[in-house]
N, C-alpha and C positions, 0 to 999 in steps of 0.2 A: 636702497638695495633693489636691484632688479630681479625679475623672475628667473632669468637664466642663471644668476648666481645661486639662487636657492636650489635649482635643479642640479647644478654642478656640485653644490655642497652636500646635498642630501638625495642622492640618486635612488637609494632603496626606499626612502619614505615617499618620494614622488611616484615610484613604480607601484608601491602598495596602495597609494591613494587612487591612482588610475585604475588598478585592478578592482578596488572596492567600488568605484563608480561603475565600472563595467558589470560587476556582479549584481549591483543593485538594479541596473538597467535590464539585465537578463531576468532577474526575479520579477520585475514589473511586467515584462513581456509575457512571462509564463505563469502569471499569478493564478489564472483559472485552472490550469493543469496542476499546479502545485497545491491548490486548495482541494482538488478532487483526490489527490494521492492517498490520504488516509482512508477514504472509503474503499479504494481499490484493494487494499491489503485484506480487510475483513471480508469483502464481497468475494474476492478470488478464493480465499481459503474456504469459505462456506460452500460456494458452488462446486469447487473441485473436490472437496471432501464428500459432499453429498453424492456427486457422480461416482466417485471411487467406491463409496460404501454401498449405495443403493442401486446404482445402475450396473456397475461392474461386479457387485457382490463380493468385494474384498473384505477382509477382516479389519476391525477398527485400528489395530496397531499398525498395519501396513499403510492404511490411509492417512494416519497421523504423520508418518514418515514421508509420505508422498506429497503432502501439502505444506510441510515444514519450510519456513522461509527464514531469511536472515533477520527480518524484523519480527520480533516475538509478538504473539497475540496475548491479550490479558485475560480473555475469557473464552470458553469453548463449551457448548452444550450440544449433545447429540441425543435428541429425543427419538429413540428407536420406535416407539409406538406410533408416532405420527410421521416418522421419517423426516424430521425437521432439524436442521443444523443452525445454531446461532453462534456467531464468532464476534468477539470484540477485540479491537486493537487500535492503537493510536487515537483513543477516545471516541471511536465510532463503532457502531454495531450493525451487522447485516445478517440476514437469515436466508437460507435456501431450503426448499422442500422438494421431495420427490413427488412428481405429478402423476406419471404413468410410465409403463414400460416403454411405450413408443416415444413419449416426450421427454423422459428423463427428469432432471432436476431443474428448478427455476428459482431465481432470486425472488424473494417476496418482500413487500414493504413492511 
């Protein structure tokens, strides 16, 4: 049996195999960016909520709607006394805190 006969007999299987190999190649090329993606979700949400709430002085309900994303967060803490926000999502957690009126909010380790 030659390869060309396999391709002719199973064109959809061959196409799926080629697409799978291409997808795996793309994932390997973008592995660093894909690894960082879960951190981006919680960091963006924490920083933007902090800015919305404590820099722009909007109410909490408005800011929750402002930072809502299509990927849900699993934990959200708004410590109003210290003006610190902690958000968990996709098994990663990030915090942002209000620094000053001039500097606004900053992600904190």
